[in-house]
C-alpha positions, 0 to 999 in steps of 0.5 A: 317757947314760941320761935319764928317758923311756929308763927303763921303768915298773919301772925309775922305781919302782925308782929311786924307792924307791931315793931315786935318781930323785924324782917331782916330776923325773919327772913335770917331764921328762915335762911338759918333753917333751910341751911339745915335742913334743905338736903334732908326734905329737898325743898329747894333746887336755888336759895337767894339768900343775898336776894332776900336778905337785902329785900329783907333789909328794905322791908325793914327801913319801908316798916321805919318810914311808914307811921301807919303800919297798916297801909304797909304791903300786906306780905311786907317782910315775909319770906315767900319762895316762889315754885322753879317753873316760875320766872324770877328776874335773874334767878335761875329758872330750872323747870326741874330740867337738866335740860335748863340749868344755865336758864336765867330769865331777866323779868319777874313772870305775873304772880312773882312781880305780884308777891314781890310788889305785896312785901314779901321776901323772895327766899328761894326757886322750890324744886317742882319735877322736870316740866311739872308734868309728875306727881311727884318730885324727883329730878336730875337738879337735886334731891328729892322733895320729902314730907317732912312726916316721914322723910322715905316718902314723897312730898308729891308734885308738882310743888312738891318743894313748896309743901316740903320747904312750908312742913318743915318750917323752912318757910311761912308759906309758898306759892305754887302752880295746878295744872293736874293737883299740883297744890292739893297732891303735895299739899295732901301729902305734907300735912297742908293746904292749899287752893286751885283757884278758878280757871283764870284766877292769876294771870300765867303771864308772859308764860306760853299761856295754857290753851286748854284752861287746866292750869293756874297759880295758887298758895300752900300754906298751913292755915286757911287765913294766910291762904286767902292773904296769898291769894287776894295778893296772887289775884290778878289778869294781864291782857290777852289773858285766855280766861278772865273770871270776875274780881269779888265784888267791891270791899269784898276780899278773900281773906273777908270770905274766910273770916266770916261763916258760911252758912249752912251749905249742901254738899254732895260727896263721891268716893268713886274712884275715877279711873277704871282700875284704881281702888281706894286705899283704907285711909283715904275712905276713912278720912272721906268719911271723916270730913262728911261727919265732920260737915253734917255735925256743923249743920250742913246737908251732906249726900251722895252725889255721882261722881262728875266724870268715869272712865271714859274721860281718862283717855281724852285727858292723857292726849291734852296731857301727852301734848303739853308736855312738848311745850317747853322749848327744849335745845335738841343738843340737850333733849338726852339730858331728859329724864325717861319720863319725860322723853315718853311723856313729849314722843307720846304728845309729839305723836298727838294730831292737830284732830285727834287734840281738838277732840280730846278738847272738845270731848272733855268739854261734851262732860262738863258742860253735864257734869255742871248741871249736877255739881252746880246743885250743891255749895261745894262737893266732898271727894278725897285728895288721893286714893293712896297716902303718901308714898315712898321715894322712888314708887314711881321711879321704880318701874318703867315711864309708861306703868309709871304713868298709870301708877300716878292715874292711880294715884290721883285720879281725883284731882284732875277733874277741877282741873278740867273743870275749871272749878276751884278745889281746896286740899284741906289735913283734917286726918292722920293716919295711924301711923302718922301720915297725913292725908287730906280731903278735897272739896270744889266748888262752883267757878268762882266761887273760891268765897264759899271755899274759904268760908267753909274751909275756915268753919273746919280748920276752927272745929279742928285746928290744924295749922298747930300741928307739926312732923317731927322734924320741926 
């Protein structure tokens, strides 16, 4: 028998408009599952049950009053949690850090406000590593975020709690953010679809700007249609944003692109590990080869391409990452509450001079110019999302911070490439290992062309459906 958590966002929205399900019923179902299962998967830091119940009641009244159900805001009555790097008015924002446990913003940030205005029911704040810096979610705030496919393994990061929530059926979709792979990494290890939009597609106002253009907001979902719907809601700019890509043409939407065929595309592919001494696990290579064959079988032209960046880009990216670790305004009296890795990264960042920072950004921009000359000749580029399947909880924490950071680089060498270039990129759950672990593959598109990626992803999803494939605890 189909249960509420079996339904996608698109299906839930349709059921609400047909008055087959009520927002109150849907919200109560997800809150009950969250209360029962959250400790096991480590999805939420904060559960806003009272707020969600009140919002669901308001949504129910809106449904009852509106004669034209299609005129309702698109996410009316749909539970959507917010990542704990983001601001939600009146709800604590820990940033994944024990130094910020009593931080309560007075206002929503842009993306939270956009989801609220679209009618979403905000069920809580999902787990994130300290300041969103690592690619795994293990903190002093709550239990580790674990992939529901194997609770001994990490859900990734930094949107690890968001991915754990969706993959475990504690939310139909979630908001996340991605500065070096933080949407695509957890989607890969949790068997979800996720999109990092084009640089600047979603405003990060009023938080401190990402001067390097690495980070952006995006959705983690079970279906391509759901991701496109959420991207339509989240996309937008505010005065003062550093990057503002052109919106879709008048009358077009990301949801519309996800519902149409992509046509025959030219797709480049590369497997080469961008970190010098890194290796690609056979399961990740198999997933990449399998996706290549699937694309070819759908009529696309698939050919090998030189990787856009090599090991020479790594030191420059590290310099930017160290500098970004210093942005959180930590009270000196609370610095002893920071985790060892955070302290290490911040210390490295404080040693970076202004000249070194500018040189690192300039060098990466130089590499991007050369890379785009090749990448723009393709409609999309295929890579593994990660260089290894999901790793055990504690794998990164069991070694000192310098080796921890090296392990992270070898595990996630591909995703940051497109944070540096600014291109949109998706992770698709097309492959599972013989042991039942999900292994994602990544497609990146031209700047501003989420449309092509969504159409292509929807075609792949139709050829090999995944949205109703669930972990044992489902």
